[in-house]
N, C-alpha and C positions, 0 to 999 in steps of 0.2 A: 775350706769347707764353708759352705754358705749357711745362712741362718736356718733354712728348712732342714738341712742335713744335720746341724747341731741339735735342733729340737728333736729330730727322729732318733739319734743316738741317745740322747738324754733320757727319753721316755723308756727305751729298751733296757738301758743299764740300770736305771732307778728301780724299775719293776723287778729286774733280775736280783738286784742287791737286797731289796726289801723281802722278796720271796725266799732268798737264801738265809736271810737273818731270821725270818720266822721259822724256817725249816731247821735251823740250828737249835732252836729252843727244844725240839723234840728229843734229840739224843742227850742233851744236857739234863733235861728233866727226868728222862728215863734213867739215866745213869745214876743221878742224884737219888732218885726214888728207890733203885735197887740197892745202893750202898747203905742208905740210912734205914729204910723200913724192911727190906728183905734180908739183907746180910747183916744188918745191925753193926756196921763198921763205921769207922771215922771217915770223914770226907777228906781224903788226901789223895795226891797225884798217884801215889803207888796203888791205892785201892781202885782208883779210877782204871788204871791199866789192867788191874786184876779182874775186875768185873767185865771189862771188855773182852778179855781173853776167855773167861769162863762162860760168857753168854753170847752165842752166835747171833741171837735175836737183836742184840745191840748193833751188830754189823749192818743189819737191814735198816734199823732205825737211823743209823749214821748217814745213810744215803738220802734222808729226807731234805737236808738243805740243798742237795744237788738237784733233786727233782722238783722241789717247790721253786727253787731259782729258775730252772728251765721254764717251768709252767708260767712263772711270773714274767719271765722275759718274753715268752710267747704272747702273753697278754699285753705286755708293753708294745710289742711289734704290732699286734692287732690294733691297739690304740693308736699307734703311729699311722697305720693305714686308714683308720677312721678319720684322724685329724687331717691326713693328707687328702682323703676323699672330700671332707668337709671344706677344706681350704680350696679344693678344686672347684667344688660347687659355688663357694662364695666368690671365687674368682670369675666363674661363668656368670653368676648373678650380677657381679659388678660390671662385667663386660657387656651383658645383655642390657642392664640398666643404662649404661653409658650409651649403648647403641640406641635404645628407645629414647633416651634424652636427645640424642643427636637427631634422630628421626622426628621427634617431637618439635625440636627447634626448626627443622626444615619444614615440617607441616605448618607450623606457625608463620614462618616466612612465606610459605605458598598461600596460606590463607589470607595474609596481609596483602600479598601481591594480587590475589584474585579479588580481594575487596577493592583494591585500587583500580583494577580493570573494570569491575562492576560499577564503581563510582564514575569511572570515565565513560562507561557505556551508558549509564543513566544520563550523564551530562550531554553525551553525544546524541542520545535519543531525543532528550529535551530540545537540544539545539536544532535537530532535524525537524521536530514538530514545529518549533518556533519559526524555523526557516520556511517550512511548508505554509504555515499561516501567514507569514510575511509575504511569500510569493503570491498566495491567494488574495491577500488584502491589496497587494500591488496590482495584480491583474484586475481585480475588482475596481480599484480606483482608476487604473488606466483605461479600462473598458468604458467606465462612466465619463471620464475626462475626454476620451477620443470620440466616443459615440455621440456625446452631446452636441459638439459642433458638427459632426458628420450628419446628425439628424437635420440640422439646419441646411447644410449643403445639399443633401439629398432632396429634402423636402421642397426648398425653394427652387432647385433645378427642375423638379417635376411641375411645380406651378408655372415656371418660366416657359417650359416646353409647351404648355397649354395655350400660350398666348400666340398672336400673330407675329411671326418672326421672319426676318429675311433669310435668305439661304446662308449668308455668312454667319448671322446670329445663330441659326439653327445648328451649324457646324460647331460653333463654340459651345452651345448647350450640350450637344452630344458628346463632345470631348470632355466636359465637366462630368457628365453622367458616367462615362466610361472610367474615368480616373477615380471617381468616388466609389464606383462599384468594385474596382480593383483593390482600392485601399480597404474597403469594408471586408472584401474576401480574405485579405492578409489578417486583419484583426480577428475574423472568425476562426481562421486556421489556428492562431496562437491560443485562442481560448479553447478550441476544441482539443488541442494537444494537452492543454493544462487540466481540462476536465477528465480526459482519459487517464492521465497520470494520477489524479486525485481520486479516481474510482467514482466519479460523479455521473458517468454516462449511464443512462437508463434506456432500455429498448421497449418500445410499445409493441402490443400484440393486437393487430387489427387486420381486417381483410385487405388484401392487396390484389389488384389485377395486374399481373405481370405485363401483359400486352399494352394496357393503357399506360403504365408506368414507362415502358420502353418508347411508346409513341410520344409521351411528353418530353422525354429527354431528347429524342430526335428533333422534335420541334424547337427545343431550347438551344440546341447546338448548331441547327441549320444555318442561322444568321451568320455566326462567326466563321463557319466553314465556307459559306458562299463568298464571304469576303475575300477568302484566300483561294477560291476556285477549287475546293476540295469536296468530293462527292461523299455524302453520308448515306449509309444503308443500315437497316436493321434486319435481323432474322430471328423469329421465335419459333422454335420447333413445335409441330403439331402436338407432341407428346407433353409439352409443358402445360401444367394444369391452368385452368382459367383463373382460379382464385386460390390464394394460399394465406396463411396467417403469419404475419411478421411485421417489421417496422419499415414502412415505405419511405419515410424521410431519410433514414440512415441508408437504405438501399439506393435511394436516388443520389444521396451525397457521394457514396462510393462510385457509382457509375459516371456521375458528372465529373468527379475528379479525374477518373481515368480518361473519359471522352474529351474533356477540355484539354487535358495534357497531350492527348494524341493530336488534336487539331493544333495545339500550340507548336508541336515539334514536327509537324508535317507541312511541307511547302507545296507538295503536288501528289496527286494520287487519290487515295480514299481513306475514310475511317469507317470501320464496320463493327457493329455491336450485334453479338449473337447470344441466344439463350438456348440451353439444352437441359433436358431432364436426365440426371444421372441414374436415379433409382427412386423406388417408392417403397416405403414400409407402411405398417398399419396406421402409424400417426404422423408420418413425416414425408416430405419430399426433399430429395437432394438436387439442387438445381445449379447448373454451371453457367457462368457469364463470361464472355470473352470480349475484349476490346482490341481490334487489330488495326494497325495503321501502316502506312508506307513512307513513314518519316525518317528522321536522321539515324534512328537506331541507337543502340548502346554498345559500347566496346565490352568484350568479355570481362576485362579486369575490373569494370566498373559496376557490373551487375550485383555484386555482393553488397554494395553500398546504396543501391537504388531506393531501398525502403527505410533507410535511416533518416533520422531527424536533421533537418537543415543540410542534407546531402543532395547534390545533383550530379549528374554524370561527369560533367567537367566544371572546372571553376569558372569558366567563361559563360556557362549556361545561364546563370542568374543575370549577367550583364546583357546577354543577347536576347533572352526570352523572358526574363523577369521571374517572379515567383519567390516564395520563401523556402522551398524545399520541404514543406511539411505535408503537402497533399497526399503523396504516396504512403508516408508514414501513417497518417491518419486513417487512410483506406485500409491499410494492412491491420492495424489495431481494431478497427470497427469490424472487419471480417473475422478476425480471431476471436473477438469478444462474443460473436454470434456462433462460435464453434466451427468456423470455416477456415480455408486455407487460400492464400493468394500466391501467385507465381508469375514470372516474366520469362519470355523467350525473345531474344533479339539478335538481329545481325546488323552490324554497322553499316550505315548508308542504305539499308534496305527496309527497315522497319521494325516494329516491336508488336508483341501480342501479350496483353495482360489477362490473366485468367484467375478467377476466384470461384469458389462454390460455398454456398450457404444452405443449412438445413432449415427448412420451413415447416411449420406445422400445417397439417391438412385442415382445411376449414370445417371439415365434417365433425372434428372433435370439439368444436366450439358451438355454443348455442347461437343460432341466428339472432342478430340484433336488428331490431327495426329502427332505422334512422330517420329522424325528422329532418326534412329538407332545411338547409340553412336559409336564414333570411337574405334578401338581396343586399349585397355589400356595396351597392353603388350609391345609396342614398340613406339618409337618416330621417326618421319621422319628423314631420313639420311641427314647429312650435315648441320643441322640447328646450329644456333649460339645462346647460351644462356648465360646470365649474372647472376651470383649468388651473391647476396648482403646480408651478414650476418656477424655480429661482432664476431661470434663464429667460430673459425677455425675448430673445430671438426665438426660443421654442414656443413660448406662449403666443407670440404673433403668428408663427407658423401653423400651430394647431388651430388657432382661431380661424385663420384664413381657409384652411382645409375643411374645417367643419362648416363654414359658411358656404362653401362650394358643394357640400353634401346635402343641404336641406334648405328649404325656404323658411323665412321667419324664425330661424334658430337664434336663441339668446345665449350668449356666453359671458361669463364673468371670470376675470383673471386675478389671481393673487400669487405672491412669490414665496410663501412659505406656509407650513402647516398651521401655525398659530392664527394667521390671517384667514385661512380656510375655516378653522373652528369658528371664529367670530363671524364670518359671513354666513355660515350654515345656521348659526343661531338666529340670524336676522331674516334669512330667506330660505325658500324651499328650492331643491334642485332635483331634476330627473336622473342625473348621473354626475360623478366626479372623476376627472382624469387627474391622477395624483402621481407626482414624481416622488422618488424614494429618498434621494440624497439632496437634503435642503438644509440651510442654516435655520436657527431658531427652533424649528421643530420639523423633524423628518417625517417621511411618508408613513413609516411604520407606526410611530407614536400617534400621528394624526389619525390613522385608521383605527387604532386601539381606543382612542378617545371617543371617536364617533360610535363605535360598536358597543362601548361599555357605559358611557356617561350621557349620551343624548336621550331624549324622549323617544318612545317606540316608533312614533310616526317619521322620524328622521334617522333612527338608528340603522335602518335597513337600506338606506340609499345606496344603489350600485356603485361600486368603486372600481375603476380600472387602473392598475399600476401602469403608468406610461414612463418607462425608465430606460436608462442606458446600461443598467446592470444586467449582464447577460449570464452571470453564473448560476447554476441550477439551485444552490443553497439559498440564494436570494429570492428565487421564485417560490420555493417551498416555504420560506419564512413568511412571504407575502400572503399566500393562501392560508397559512396557519393562523395569521393574525386577523383574517376576515375579508381580504380582497377577493373580488369576484373574478377578475380577469387580470391577464399579465401581457403586456405589449412591449416589445423591446425596440428601442430607438437605434438606428433609423427604422421606421415602420412603413409598412405598406398601407396605403389609404384604404384599400379593400379590406384588409385584416382588421384595421381599426373600426371601420364602419360596420362590419359584420358583427363584431363583439358588442358595439354600442346598440345596434338594432336588436340583438338577441336579449340583452339585459333590459332595455327600455320597454320592449314589447312584452317581456315576461312580466 
């Protein structure tokens, strides 16, 4: 018999015994009362039996212990049931409490694990941000460090090409120009893919003449095509609108990437650029562009990798044809960022066709802008006074010589950092300042800030052109925000620099 059974038996028995005991009092008291007060007899065992025989009512009263005992036993049993039910409830409560405690422990462990994961996620996010910033800083520094000497190479090569050269010397100069252009294209590809990843690409909305743009691209690639005896042709469908709204620079970049690729991988035959209008809505034109060649083609198994970064059809392609493997990836991203799609169809040893489409706004939805003709970019007004601020002596000499070839009686002063520029501007007046951004002692940003905020009014508004090797868009935004008037990236085109100088000085 276990503990619970002993408790159950004890409660039923005790209640029954107590009930029978109290029930026994009824016949004893009734018999005693009858003997002493009714019969007036002495209280003896003989009289007790006598009274019991004479009074049948006593027989009924004698059953009281039995019934009270039974009733009490039933009450005891009910109490046992209540105790059992209570114990059952207590057991369930204990089990539920234990279960909740276990779940609570598991929840606390899960919360702790989640907290650890969140902490790791925060650390990973911070590391990713720091890595991205480090990448951008690295690219900015590399852009500056590579573009600075490249500016000298490109600039002095251009000056050298304008001299009287022998056929052999001209051949060497052309080789230098070609190599520097190739290196600059690689640098631009790397910077473009970085800007796309960082979300720094911005698209302009301006009038585009599709036919003029295609004609310019044809003229650009004709020289390299003629060198390989490849025929270049273009076709613009009559249904293509004369003008649309979009980014002509990015459109030219995409088409030039595809066209120069086509020429690079074609040894004989032709390269054809065609443009068609796919559809017209109330506000947009859907225009399709195709670049078809009769080149080496692409194997079917390589087509899936053709738009991936740093990927080319074969591992030997880079060695044979050169390039970074970024051009097609950049083109794809530029097309997709403008809401378009790009695809390729190719047959090995027969040629390839790259197709893409872009949605352009209809120029009728934009107000017409009256454009002021640009100043002639071939010369600078005579007698102007320009300060050249650059820590690279090579760049200072190059800029000075280019400026001197652009105008008569031009006066230039050279300094190698912002602090010297501040001191020189305090002493003399200048029509314009060409200001490098990355310099020791005082950089271009601080120099511009000092001029715009601390100089007297007659010198505070001197035009400032940032002439820098920093090609990242955030640097350009920062330069304009701090008060610079124009931004020219090294290596620069003489015409571009002269045009901006002209506009600012004449203004």
